[in-house]
C-alpha positions as CSV (number, residue, x, y, z in Angstrom):
1,X,0.0,0.0,0.0
2,X,1.3,3.4,-0.9
3,X,1.8,6.1,1.7
4,X,-0.8,8.9,1.9
5,X,1.9,11.3,0.6
6,X,2.4,9.2,-2.5
7,X,-1.3,9.0,-3.1
8,X,-1.6,12.7,-2.7
9,X,1.0,13.2,-5.4
10,X,-0.9,10.8,-7.6
11,X,-4.1,12.8,-7.0
12,X,-2.3,16.1,-7.9
13,X,-1.1,14.4,-11.1
14,X,-4.6,13.3,-12.2
15,X,-5.3,14.5,-15.7
16,X,-8.8,16.2,-15.7
17,X,-9.1,15.6,-19.4
18,X,-8.7,11.8,-18.9
19,X,-11.2,12.0,-16.0
20,X,-13.7,13.8,-18.2
21,X,-13.2,11.2,-21.0
22,X,-14.0,8.5,-18.4
23,X,-17.1,10.3,-17.2
24,X,-18.3,10.8,-20.7
25,X,-17.7,7.1,-21.5
26,X,-19.7,6.0,-18.4
27,X,-22.4,8.7,-18.9
28,X,-24.4,10.5,-16.3
29,X,-27.4,12.7,-15.8
30,X,-29.0,13.5,-12.5
31,X,-32.7,12.3,-12.4
32,X,-33.4,14.0,-9.1
33,X,-34.4,10.7,-7.6
34,X,-33.0,11.7,-4.3
35,X,-31.5,8.3,-3.5
36,X,-28.0,9.8,-2.8
37,X,-29.5,12.2,-0.3
38,X,-31.6,9.7,1.6
39,X,-30.9,6.9,4.1
40,X,-29.0,4.0,2.6
41,X,-32.1,1.8,2.7
42,X,-35.0,4.1,1.9
43,X,-38.4,3.0,3.2
44,X,-41.1,2.1,0.8
45,X,-43.9,4.6,0.0
46,X,-46.2,2.5,2.1
47,X,-43.9,2.4,5.1
48,X,-43.3,6.2,4.8
49,X,-47.0,6.7,4.9
50,X,-47.6,4.3,7.8
51,X,-44.6,5.4,10.0
52,X,-44.3,8.8,11.7
53,X,-41.6,11.1,10.2
54,X,-39.7,11.1,13.5
55,X,-39.1,7.3,13.3
56,X,-35.4,6.6,13.4
57,X,-33.8,5.3,10.3
58,X,-31.8,2.0,10.5
59,X,-29.0,3.2,8.2
60,X,-28.8,7.0,8.0
61,X,-27.3,8.9,5.1
62,X,-23.6,9.4,5.5
63,X,-21.7,12.0,3.4
64,X,-18.3,13.2,4.5
65,X,-17.8,16.9,4.8
66,X,-14.6,18.9,5.4
67,X,-14.5,21.4,8.4
68,X,-14.4,24.4,6.1
69,X,-17.4,23.1,4.1
70,X,-19.3,22.9,7.4
71,X,-18.5,26.6,8.0
72,X,-19.5,27.5,4.4
73,X,-22.9,25.8,5.0
74,X,-23.2,27.7,8.3
75,X,-22.6,30.9,6.5
76,X,-25.2,30.0,3.8
77,X,-27.9,29.0,6.3
78,X,-27.1,30.7,9.6
79,X,-27.3,27.2,11.2
80,X,-25.3,26.0,14.2
81,X,-22.5,23.5,13.6
82,X,-24.7,20.6,14.9
83,X,-27.4,21.6,12.4
84,X,-24.9,21.1,9.6
85,X,-22.7,18.2,10.6
86,X,-22.6,15.3,12.9
87,X,-19.7,13.0,14.0
88,X,-19.2,10.1,11.5
89,X,-20.7,7.2,13.5
90,X,-17.9,4.7,12.7
91,X,-15.9,4.1,15.8
92,X,-18.5,5.3,18.3
93,X,-20.3,3.2,20.9
94,X,-23.6,3.6,22.7
95,X,-26.8,5.5,21.9
96,X,-28.4,8.8,22.7
97,X,-26.7,10.9,25.3
98,X,-24.4,8.0,26.3
99,X,-22.4,7.8,23.0
100,X,-18.7,7.8,23.4
101,X,-15.6,7.3,21.3
102,X,-13.4,8.8,18.7
103,X,-14.1,9.2,15.0
104,X,-12.1,10.8,12.2
105,X,-14.7,12.5,9.9
106,X,-17.7,14.7,9.9
107,X,-20.9,13.7,8.1
108,X,-23.7,15.9,6.9
109,X,-26.4,16.1,9.5
110,X,-29.5,14.0,9.0
111,X,-33.1,14.3,9.9
112,X,-35.1,11.8,12.1
113,X,-35.7,9.6,9.0
114,X,-32.0,9.4,8.2
115,X,-32.2,11.6,5.2
116,X,-29.7,14.5,4.6
117,X,-30.9,17.5,6.6
118,X,-30.7,19.6,3.4
119,X,-32.8,17.3,1.3
120,X,-36.2,18.5,0.0
121,X,-38.8,16.4,-1.7
122,X,-41.5,17.8,-4.0
123,X,-45.0,16.4,-4.2
124,X,-44.1,14.6,-7.4
125,X,-41.3,12.7,-5.6
126,X,-38.4,14.5,-7.2
127,X,-35.7,15.6,-4.9
128,X,-33.7,18.8,-4.5
129,X,-31.0,20.2,-2.3
130,X,-31.8,23.4,-0.3
131,X,-28.1,24.4,-0.3
132,X,-27.2,23.2,-3.8
133,X,-24.9,26.1,-4.6
134,X,-22.9,25.5,-1.4
135,X,-23.0,21.7,-1.4
136,X,-19.9,19.8,-0.4
137,X,-17.6,18.2,-2.9
138,X,-18.7,14.7,-2.2
139,X,-22.3,15.7,-3.2
140,X,-21.0,17.7,-6.2
141,X,-19.1,14.7,-7.6
142,X,-21.6,11.9,-6.8
143,X,-21.8,9.2,-8.1
144,X,-18.1,9.2,-9.0
145,X,-14.9,8.6,-7.2
146,X,-11.3,8.0,-8.1
147,X,-9.4,4.8,-7.5
148,X,-6.8,6.1,-5.0
149,X,-6.1,4.9,-1.5
150,X,-7.0,7.3,1.3
151,X,-10.0,8.8,-0.5
152,X,-13.6,8.4,0.5
153,X,-16.1,6.2,-1.3
154,X,-19.6,7.5,-1.6
155,X,-22.7,5.6,-0.7
156,X,-23.5,2.6,-2.9
157,X,-21.3,-0.1,-4.5
158,X,-19.0,0.7,-7.4
159,X,-20.9,-0.6,-10.5
160,X,-18.8,0.6,-13.3
161,X,-15.2,1.8,-13.9
162,X,-13.2,3.5,-16.6
163,X,-9.6,4.3,-16.1
164,X,-9.2,5.9,-12.6
165,X,-12.9,6.7,-12.4
166,X,-15.3,4.6,-10.4
167,X,-19.1,5.0,-10.7
168,X,-21.4,4.1,-7.8
169,X,-25.0,3.0,-7.7
170,X,-27.2,5.6,-9.3
171,X,-30.1,5.5,-11.7
172,X,-28.6,8.4,-13.7
173,X,-25.6,6.4,-14.9
174,X,-25.4,5.5,-18.6
175,X,-27.1,8.7,-19.7
176,X,-25.6,11.2,-22.1
177,X,-23.5,14.0,-20.6
178,X,-22.1,17.1,-22.3
179,X,-18.4,17.6,-22.5
180,X,-18.7,20.8,-20.5
181,X,-20.5,19.0,-17.6
182,X,-18.0,16.1,-17.8
183,X,-15.1,18.6,-17.5
184,X,-16.8,20.4,-14.5
185,X,-17.3,17.0,-12.8
186,X,-13.7,16.0,-13.5
187,X,-12.3,19.2,-12.0
188,X,-14.4,18.7,-8.9
189,X,-13.5,15.1,-8.7
190,X,-9.7,15.9,-8.8
191,X,-10.2,18.6,-6.2
192,X,-12.0,16.3,-3.9
193,X,-9.3,13.6,-4.1
194,X,-6.6,16.1,-3.3
195,X,-8.6,17.6,-0.4
196,X,-9.4,14.2,1.1
197,X,-5.8,13.1,1.1
198,X,-4.6,16.4,2.5
199,X,-7.2,16.0,5.2
200,X,-6.2,12.4,6.0
201,X,-2.5,13.5,6.3
202,X,-3.4,16.4,8.6
203,X,-5.6,14.2,10.8
204,X,-2.8,11.6,11.1
205,X,-0.2,14.3,12.0
206,X,-2.5,16.1,14.5
207,X,-3.9,13.0,16.2
208,X,-3.5,12.6,19.9
209,X,-5.7,9.9,21.7
210,X,-8.6,11.3,23.6
211,X,-9.9,10.0,27.0
212,X,-12.2,7.1,26.1
213,X,-14.7,8.2,28.8
214,X,-14.8,11.8,27.7
215,X,-17.8,11.6,25.3
216,X,-17.4,11.9,21.6
217,X,-14.3,13.4,20.0
218,X,-14.0,14.1,16.3
219,X,-10.4,14.3,14.9
220,X,-10.2,16.5,11.7
221,X,-7.4,18.4,9.9
222,X,-7.8,21.3,12.4
223,X,-7.4,19.1,15.5
224,X,-9.8,17.4,17.9
225,X,-13.3,18.8,18.3
226,X,-16.5,18.2,20.3
227,X,-19.7,17.3,18.3
228,X,-20.7,21.0,18.4
229,X,-17.5,21.9,16.5
230,X,-15.7,23.5,19.5
231,X,-12.1,22.6,20.4
232,X,-11.6,19.5,22.5
233,X,-9.3,20.4,25.4
234,X,-9.2,17.1,27.2
């Protein structure tokens, strides 16, 4: 396995024209189905009608978000940190107010049904993002990722690949995409890969173990934080 530094250099050397070629070959057009914004196992229409909206989801939506992206969304919405992001659940134990542990990423906040807090659904079932212009890179580049170690994989299994590009489960795959849109996606995809690896390196270099009985601690590129985004001083 290559070091994170080596993978970062690989990310910086990615040719966006090659990435755009791959995206064109795979094809993509957003159908506004909303699947990428909802819990990983969306309930059926019958269950949604029968169950209250505050019922907890079994597998909430998880989309990684960088600390500066959280602040951008705060500025765009005037929300608190907790309204925008939550600790990535991996590595945490317990439930409710008794959750403890350390985790190494932030995820976009979810509602009681496990859907992204910024997801909106029209009466005809089509989905939209209430912060589309300020959405994080992982949302901007879905359903694509690059085949580099140390980078995040979005929701859904990889179902297609072309060169360095991986395509994940999405009903919009295989549809025609303009060269301009493919190039825009390629630029964002490269930026995301570079950002993710820089983040991973900074987290590794800044990491200091937290007290296991000291609640939830999130380690990001800026240091250790509490779930509300404030500095952890344990």
